N, C-alpha and C positions, 0 to 999 in steps of 0.2 A: 504228663508233666514235662513242660518244655521251657528251658531257660531263655530269657530275653538276651539278645546279643548286646554288646557294649553300646552300639549306636542306638538300638531300640530303647535301651534303658536310659540313655542320655536324655531322650525326649521327656522322660518322667522326672529325672533328677534336676533338670533345668527349669521345670515347670513351676510357675508361681501364679497367684491370682491375677497379676498384671500380665503374665506371659503364659496363657494356656496353650498347650502344644497339640491342638487338634487341627485337622484340615477338613475341608468340606466343599460343597458346591450348592448352587441354586439354579433351578431350571423352571422355565415356564411351560406348562402343560396345556395342550388343546384337548379338552374333555371329549370323550367319545360321543358320537351322535346319539341323541335320545337321553343323555345323562341329565337328570334333574335332581335338585337338592344338593346336599353336601357331598363332595367327592371323598371326604375323609374316611368313612366306613369302608368304601371299596378299596382304598389304598391299604388300610390296616389289614383287611382280610387277605389281600394279595401277598403282603409281606409275611404275614403269619403262616401262610401255606408254603413259604420258601425258606424259612429260618434254617432248616437242616442242610441247605445247599452250600452254605458258606460257614466255615468254622468260626469266623469273626463274630457271628451273632451270639454264640453261646459260650465264649470263653472269657474268663475274668482273671484278674491279677491275684497272686498270692505272694506276700512279701516275706523275705527271709527273717528269721528271728534276729532282733537287734540290728537289722539292716546290714548284716555282714556281707552280703553279696547281692547281685542283681535279682529281681523278682522272677517268678515263673508264671507260665500260663496254665490255668486249670480249665479243662474243657467240660462240656456236659452241664453247664449251669442252666437252671430253669429261668426263662426270660419272661418278665412281666412287661407286656407291651405298653402299659400305661406309663412306665418309666422311660420308654424309648421312642414312642411315636406321639408327637404333640399336634394339637389342632389350634391354629391361629387364624383369627379373622381381623382384617385390616379395618380401621374406621373409614367412613366415607370421606372422600370419593374413591379411595383406593388407588392413588397415583403411583407411578414408578418411584418417586422420591420416598413415599411412605413404605413401599416394599423394600427399598434399600435400607431404610432405617430399621425395619423389622429384622432383616437379615443380620445387620450389624449387632443388634441387641441379642439375637439368638446365638451369635458367635462369641459372645463375651462369657467369661467365667469358666471354671474347671468342671469337668465331668466327675461324677461319683466313681471313685476307683473300686468300690465294693461291688459294682455292677459291670456287665460288659460295656466296653468303652465306645458306644455308638448311640446316636440319636437322630431321628428324622422329625420333620415338621411339615404338615400340609397347611399352606397359607392360602386362605380364600378371601373374597371381598375385593378383588381387583376390578377396576372400572371397566376393563375390556372383557370381563367374564371368564378369563382364564384362571388357572390355578398354579401356584408356585409350590415346588417341592424342594425343601432345604435338607441337607444332610451334614452331619459333622461326625468325624471318627478320629480317635486319638492316633497321632502319628506313630506311636509305639506299636499300635495294632495294625496299621495300614501301610504296607509296603507295595511295591509294584505288583507282585503276584497276588497279594490279598485284594488289591483294588480290582484286578481282572476277575478274580473269583466272585467278588461282591457284585460287579456289574452283570456277570453272567447269571447270577442267582436271581436278581430282582427285575432285570430288564429283558425285553423281547424285541425281536426284529420285525414284528407285525402287530397290527392292532388287536389281533386275537391272541390272548396269552396262551403259551404252549402248555400242554398237559404235564404235570409234575407228579411223580409218585410220592405218596406220603412217606415220612421217615419210618424205616423198618417194616414197611408193608402193613400187615395187620397186627404187628407186635405192640405190646403196651409201651407207653412212653417210659424211658429209662428214669430211674430214681436219681435225684441229685446226689453227686458224689461228695463224700466228706473230705475236708481239706487234709492234706498229708500231715503226718506227725512232724514234730520239730526235728527229731533224729533223722527222719528220712529226708527232710529238706536240706539239713546241713550236710548230710552225706552226698546228696546230689550236687550241692554247691562245690564241695571239694573235688568231686569227680569232674565237674565241668571245668574247674580251674586247672586241673592236671591236663585235661584235653587241650585247653587253650595254650598252655606252655608248650605242649608237644607240637602244636601247629606253628608256634613262633620259632621253635628250634628248626623245624623243617624249612621255614622260610629264610633262614640265615644265609644259605648260599646265594639266593637271589638278592638279598640285601647287600651282600658283599660285592656283587657285581655292580649294583647301583652305586655303592660307595666308591668303587673304582672309577665309574663314569663321573661321579661328582668330583673326585680328585682331579681328574683330567680337566673338568670345567673350572675348578679353582685355579689350576695352573694356568689355563688360558686366560682367566680373568686377571691373575697376577701379572702375566705378560702384557695384557692390555693396559693395565695401570701404568706399567713402566713405559709403555709407548705413549702415554699421555691421555688415556681414557679417563673420563670423569668418574669420581668415586661413587656416584649414584648408580653406576652400571653394575656394582657388586664386585667385591674383591675378596670373597671368602669369609669364613667364620673364624679366622685365626687371630682376631684382634680383641679378644675378651679382656686382655690386660688394659685396654684403653678405658674401660669403665672404672669409675671410682665409687666407693661406698656411698657417697652422698648423692649420686645421680638419681633422678626421679625415674619412676617406672615408665613414664611416657618416653623419656629420652633414651632409656635403654632399649625399649621395644622398637622405637624408630631406627636406632642404630643397627640393631640386629636385622631388621627387615632390609635395610640398605646393603647389608653385607652378604645377603643370600645371592648366589650366582644368578646373574641376569637382573637382580634387583626386583623389589616389589614396590610399585608406586602407591602412594597413599592418596586418598581422596580428600577433597576439601571438607571442612567441618560445616555442616548445614543444619537446618532445622529438622532434618530427617534423622540426624545422628545424636539422639538424646535418649535419656531414660524415659520409658513410656508408662502410661497409666493403663488401667484395665478397660477403658472405654474404646469402642471401635467405630470406624466409619467404613462404609462399603459403597462401591460404585462399579458399574460394568458397562462396557461398550462392545459392539460386534463390528468387525471389519471383514470385508470380502476376502476369502482365502485365495480365490483366483487372481484378484488384483495384486495381492502380496506376492504370489508366485511369479506373476508377470514382472513385477519390479525386481525380484531376485534374478530372473533370467536376463533382464536387461543389463544388470550390473554384474552378471556372471558370478553370483555368489549364492550362499545358502539362505533358506527362508529364515533361519534363526538369526542371521546377521541383520536382516531387514527388520525383524521384530526388535532387536536391540537398538537399531537406528531410530525406529519409531519412538521407543521409550526415551532415547537421548534427546530427540527433538522436543518431546513433551517437557522434559526436565529443563531445557533451555528456555522454553516459554514460561514455565512455572516460576523459575528463578530469574526472570528477565531483569528485575529491579535489584538483584543482589550480585554486585560485581565480584565480591569475594567468593561466592559459590561457583561462579563461572570462570574464575581465574585459573583453576586447575581442572583436569579431567576427572569427572566423577567415575567411581568404580562400581560395576555391577557384580553382585554375587550370583553366579549362575550355577544351579545344581547340575551335576553330571553323574550318570549311573556308573557304578563299578561292577554291575552284575555281568558275569561271564555268560557267553552264549550257552543255552541249555541248562543254566542254573535255575532251579525251580524252588529253592528254599525260601520260606516266607520270613524274611528279615530285611530290614532296610540296608541297602548297599549303595551308598551315595556319597559323593564328596562335593566340594564347592570350588568352582573355577572363579578367578578374579579377572574380569575383563574391563578394560578401559572403554568408557562410553564416549570419549572425546567431546564432552560437553563444552570444552573451552574453544572449540572450533566453530565459527559462525557459519561457514559455507557448508550446506548439507551434503554436497557431493564429496568434499574433502573429509567431512566428518565420517561418512560411511566408509570411505577408503581406510581411515584410521581404525575404525571398529573392526573391519574385516581382518586387518593385519593383527590386531590385538587378539581377536577371537581365534584365529589360526594358531597363533603362538600358544595360547592357553590350552587349546585342544591337543596340540602336539605334546606339551609338557604333561598334561594329565594322562594322555594315552601311554606315554613312556613309563609312567610310575603307577599305572592302574593296578597292576598285580601286587604291588607292595604297599598300597595304602590300606591300613588295617580298618576293618569294620567290626571286629570282635576282639576283645582283650580279656585277660583274667580279671575277675570282678571282685575278689575279696577285698574289702575295705573301701572300695570305690564309692558306695553310697555315703559313707561317712565323709570322705573327702569332698564330694560334690555338695553336700549340705553346708559346708563351710565356704566353698568357692562361689556358689550362686549368689548369695547376698553381697559378697565383696565385689562381684562383677557389676552388679547394678550400681553400687556406690561409685566404682571407678568410672563408669559411663556417665553418671550424673555429674561428676566433677571434672569431666574432660581429661581423664588420665589415661584413656585407652586410645591409641592411634586409630584413625578412620581407615581401616583396611577395605571396607566396602560401604557405599552410601545407601544402597537398597538391594533388594533381591528381585531378580527377574528370572522366571522359569517358563519354558515353553514345552508343552506336553502334547505329543500327537494323539489324536483321538479318532474314533470311527467316523466315516464319511456317509454312512447310511443312517436313515432315521431310526431312532430307538423309541420304545414304548414302555410305559409303566402302568400296569393295571388297565391296559387298553387305551391310555391317553398318550398322544405323541409328544415327545420332548422337542419343543420348538427352539429352545436355547439351552446352553450349558456354560454357566459362569463358575470358574473355580473360586474358592474362598480359602486362603492359606493362613500363614502364621507371620506375625511381626514380633520382634523382640527388642530388648534394650540395645540402642545403637543403630537399629534398623527398623525405623518406624513406618516404612512403606514396603509392601510386597505386591508385585505385579506378576500374576500367574496367568498364562495364556493356554487355552485348550482349543484345539481344532475339532470341529464337529459339524457334519452335514453341510460343508461348503462355506463355513465361516470360521473366523478366529475370534474367540470370546476372551476378552481381556477382563479378568476379575481383579479388582483393586481392593485391598484391605489395608487399613492404616490405623495408627493411634489417632483418635479424634482430636486430641489436644495438639498434636504435632502437625496434622494435616486436616484442618477443619473444613477446607473447601475442596474435598476430594472430587466432587463432580466437575469442578473446573479443570482439574488435572485430566480427567477422562476426556473432556473436550479438547484439551491440548494433544492428546494421543490421536484423535481424529484429524486434527490440523497437521500433525507431523506426517501421518500416513498420506494425506492429500498432497503435501509438499513433495514427498518421494514419488507419488504417482505422476505428478506433473513432470518431474525430472525424467522419469522413465519414458514419457511420451516424446521427449526431444530426441532428435537423431543422435545416435551413439557416436561420440567423438573420442578418439584416443587421447591419452594424456599428452599435454603440450610438450613439444621437444624444445631444446635450447635453440634460440634464434641464431641464425648464421647470416652475417652481413653479405648481401649480394653485390658483386662488382658493378660499378656504374657503367652504363652503356657507352661504348666507344664511338667517337665521332668518325665518320668516313673520311679517310685521308687519301689523297691521290697517290697512286703507286709511283715509286721512283723509276725513272727511265733507265733501263739497263744499257750501259755504254760498253763498247768493246774495250778491252784492256789495251790502252795506248802504250806502246813501247817506243821510247826515244832514247837515243844514245846519251848516256850520262845523266838521264833524269828518270825518276820513278813515276810511273803512271799514277795519276790521282783521279779518283772518281768524284765528281762534284755532287753534292746532295741537292735534290730539287728544292726550289724556293718554297717556303711555307705559304699556304694560302691558295695553292693550286687546286682547281676543281676538275670534275670530270669533263667540263667543257673546254679546258685548256689542253687536253691531251692531243688533239690533232695538230695544233700549232707546234707543240713541243716536239712531236715526232718529225715534222717537216724540218725544223731547225737542226735536229740531230742528223738527219739524212744529208742535209747540205754540208755540214761540217765534215762528215765522214767522206763524202765525195771530194771535198777540197783537199783532205789529207792524202787521199789516194792519188789525185792528180799531181800533187807536190812531189810525192815519192817517185812518181813516174817521170818527172821532168829531168833533162840532162844536167842541170845545175845541181840538183839534189844528189844525183849519182856521183858527180865529181866530189862533192863534200864528203860523202860516205867513203869514197876511195881514199 
């Protein structure tokens, strides 16, 4: 019996038919040579032989009496594969568009919480003869460690599946376990709550250190305001008295966000930031990983920044006719892991960074520079607070509270009463670069399929695999009916950056400095001896303007004649008598 963490349970508590909280993927498989007929029986038999290798396959939820606390996981559940592995055949001709529509339909709706929270589908009938494999797993059940365990269980690194020992050797299959009694579940809930409070108390010293750092930041922000900094830069949270009882929720939220140190920029309100329906649209594109890495090297930045720049370029193209959407920079919600090195606990440990996508900047080079700056700032902020962001909290009464908040949130989004903190979600996940195999068939592609929610009608998740970056786009069909057009905009944005990266690297332009005008050549002045005469001060005459280099010989001759005349005059007897 294992309690769900607060974050894991949140994916259940916020789930509605319009917002199912499962994540998944779709891959195209190259069938093994000699494979004839349907590939579905082979996949089913392969997975059945490996159910015991991952706990996710056989555990289900058990809810607390009266929903007093978060639910628990019960292991050892008997799995009926008819409920979990589906067979789908596309109508002819089996185009990529038909496959995308089938994936979108499979991704709709909530899974049965009375069964283990996973489903697979084998999709056949594609016009190129390949087979698609779709999976969906509830986010409450699938964390980073669970995902690794799942991949290791069902996938191989060669076309020949590895030998796997059956569960328990020759022992008989275990009988299904009975659910725990009400008294036992309540006792476990209280023990878990006490443990959570103990962890909170232990974290107080670190929280006080953070509070001290925040106080210093508030002081520096206050000093900055006195120095004339704009109020949007943040001036602390000490202005709650400014709010009046009649202020709207939106005005209060926006004011509070502006008063956070450093400020939180809000995105423009677009067609992506609406209350969503349960219909989905899916599209995917593949971009060369080597090209993306080359672009990152050229601009001396991280691959993730290039991915964000590609998404930003696509957004500018998609909203080209909407001036209001491009008047402000759109904000990307980027998930970031909080898992410490060596932590192998199977629970979600993630937070969300808010990064400006600089979609208000037309120049792609300047836009990328702005994204790099915003991304670096967000990573620094998240890294400094990583150890203090909670992923688990006491859960007594939380399910009651969330049952009230969830419908209110949808209403607030539908009536535009919630500030646009983020416009869409962009997630980049590193994956294996070697080919993987399922039941002997090679995975040729790997497109992620994630979650959309009220206010965030588009999710772009990127997974690297075998030399390519696979962009998986999932959206509310009503909000983004032309999702395949958006996918083409991603390709165009990548091509734009690739062309820029092929240009010679030029440093940032420096401030222009006016150069002095070239001086005209001027004839040098003739140096004359200091003439000393009785009662007169010697005067040196300036050469006449307009002399050229050709005038110099004549000038020198004239000067020599005058000097000789003065010497002869001084040497004459008449001059001697006058001096006497």
